[in-house]
C-alpha positions as CSV (number, residue, x, y, z in Angstrom):
1,M,180.6,127.7,112.1
2,D,178.6,128.5,115.2
3,V,179.1,131.9,116.8
4,P,179.5,132.3,120.6
5,L,176.3,132.2,122.6
6,P,176.6,135.8,123.8
7,E,176.0,136.9,120.1
8,Y,172.8,134.8,120.2
9,R,171.5,136.8,123.1
10,E,171.4,140.0,121.0
11,I,169.8,138.1,118.1
12,I,167.2,136.5,120.4
13,E,166.3,140.0,121.8
14,K,165.8,141.4,118.3
15,C,163.7,138.4,117.2
16,V,161.5,138.6,120.3
17,T,161.0,142.4,119.8
18,K,160.1,141.9,116.1
19,L,157.8,139.0,116.9
20,A,156.0,141.0,119.7
21,D,155.6,144.0,117.5
22,K,154.1,142.0,114.5
23,L,151.8,140.0,116.7
24,A,150.4,143.1,118.3
25,A,150.1,145.1,115.1
26,L,148.8,142.3,112.8
27,L,146.7,140.0,114.9
28,Q,146.3,141.5,118.3
29,T,147.6,138.1,119.5
30,Q,148.9,137.9,123.0
31,F,151.6,135.4,123.9
32,I,153.7,134.3,126.8
33,L,157.4,133.9,126.2
34,L,158.8,130.7,127.6
35,G,162.1,128.9,128.0
36,G,165.6,130.3,127.4
37,A,164.4,133.3,125.3
38,S,162.4,134.5,128.3
39,M,165.6,134.3,130.4
40,V,167.6,136.3,127.8
41,V,164.9,139.1,127.8
42,R,165.1,139.2,131.6
43,G,168.9,139.7,131.4
44,S,170.3,136.2,131.8
45,H,173.8,135.7,130.6
46,R,172.9,132.3,129.3
47,S,171.5,132.0,125.8
48,T,169.5,129.8,123.5
49,K,169.0,129.2,119.8
50,D,165.2,129.1,119.7
51,I,162.2,131.0,120.9
52,D,159.2,129.3,122.5
53,I,155.8,131.1,122.8
54,L,152.6,130.0,124.4
55,V,149.4,131.3,122.7
56,S,145.7,130.8,123.5
57,E,144.3,127.4,122.6
58,D,141.7,129.0,120.4
59,T,144.5,130.7,118.2
60,D,144.4,129.5,114.6
61,L,148.0,128.4,114.3
62,H,147.9,128.2,110.5
63,L,146.6,131.7,110.2
64,L,149.2,132.9,112.7
65,Q,152.0,131.2,110.8
66,A,150.8,132.5,107.5
67,A,150.5,136.1,108.7
68,L,154.0,136.0,110.1
69,M,155.4,134.5,106.9
70,R,153.5,136.9,104.7
71,N,155.0,139.8,106.7
72,K,158.5,138.4,106.4
73,V,158.9,137.7,110.1
74,L,159.2,133.9,109.6
75,K,160.0,131.4,106.8
76,K,159.2,127.7,106.8
77,V,162.0,125.3,106.1
78,G,160.8,121.7,106.3
79,D,158.8,121.5,109.6
80,D,160.8,124.4,111.1
81,L,159.8,128.0,111.5
82,L,162.8,130.2,111.1
83,F,163.2,134.0,111.6
84,A,163.3,135.3,108.0
85,D,166.0,137.9,108.3
86,D,168.2,135.7,110.5
87,T,171.3,135.1,108.5
88,G,174.9,134.3,109.2
89,N,177.4,131.5,109.7
90,R,175.5,129.9,112.6
91,S,172.5,127.8,113.3
92,P,169.3,129.8,112.6
93,I,166.9,131.0,115.3
94,T,163.7,128.8,115.3
95,L,160.2,129.6,116.7
96,D,158.0,127.1,118.5
97,I,154.4,128.1,118.9
98,L,152.7,126.2,121.6
99,V,149.1,126.0,122.9
100,E,150.0,123.9,125.9
101,A,153.2,123.8,127.9
102,V,154.4,121.1,130.3
103,D,151.5,118.8,129.4
104,T,148.8,120.8,131.2
105,I,149.6,124.5,131.3
106,K,147.4,126.5,128.8
107,F,147.4,130.2,128.1
108,S,144.0,130.6,129.6
109,K,145.1,129.0,132.9
110,V,148.1,131.4,133.4
111,P,147.4,134.0,136.1
């Protein structure tokens, strides 16, 4: 059974905070938060069930994923990256790591 979207807002905020802390501490990796999760962090009353981040095109995505899984931030289920401690009777929160957004926007081109 899915929970109401307002509860997802709190979960998204916690996942974004944990992700940001781990990326900064482990890899010194900068990222740009995109999509619905960025709206939630900015105070939107709408919510989402996934987190999208944009990283530099020279980021080793396999190394990044492995470090986040090794430190129990993420787990891989099939092709999906899920937040590891995200449990409950609802759809899990997923993470999409992008090196390009909207076909042409890259991390290095963002002002």
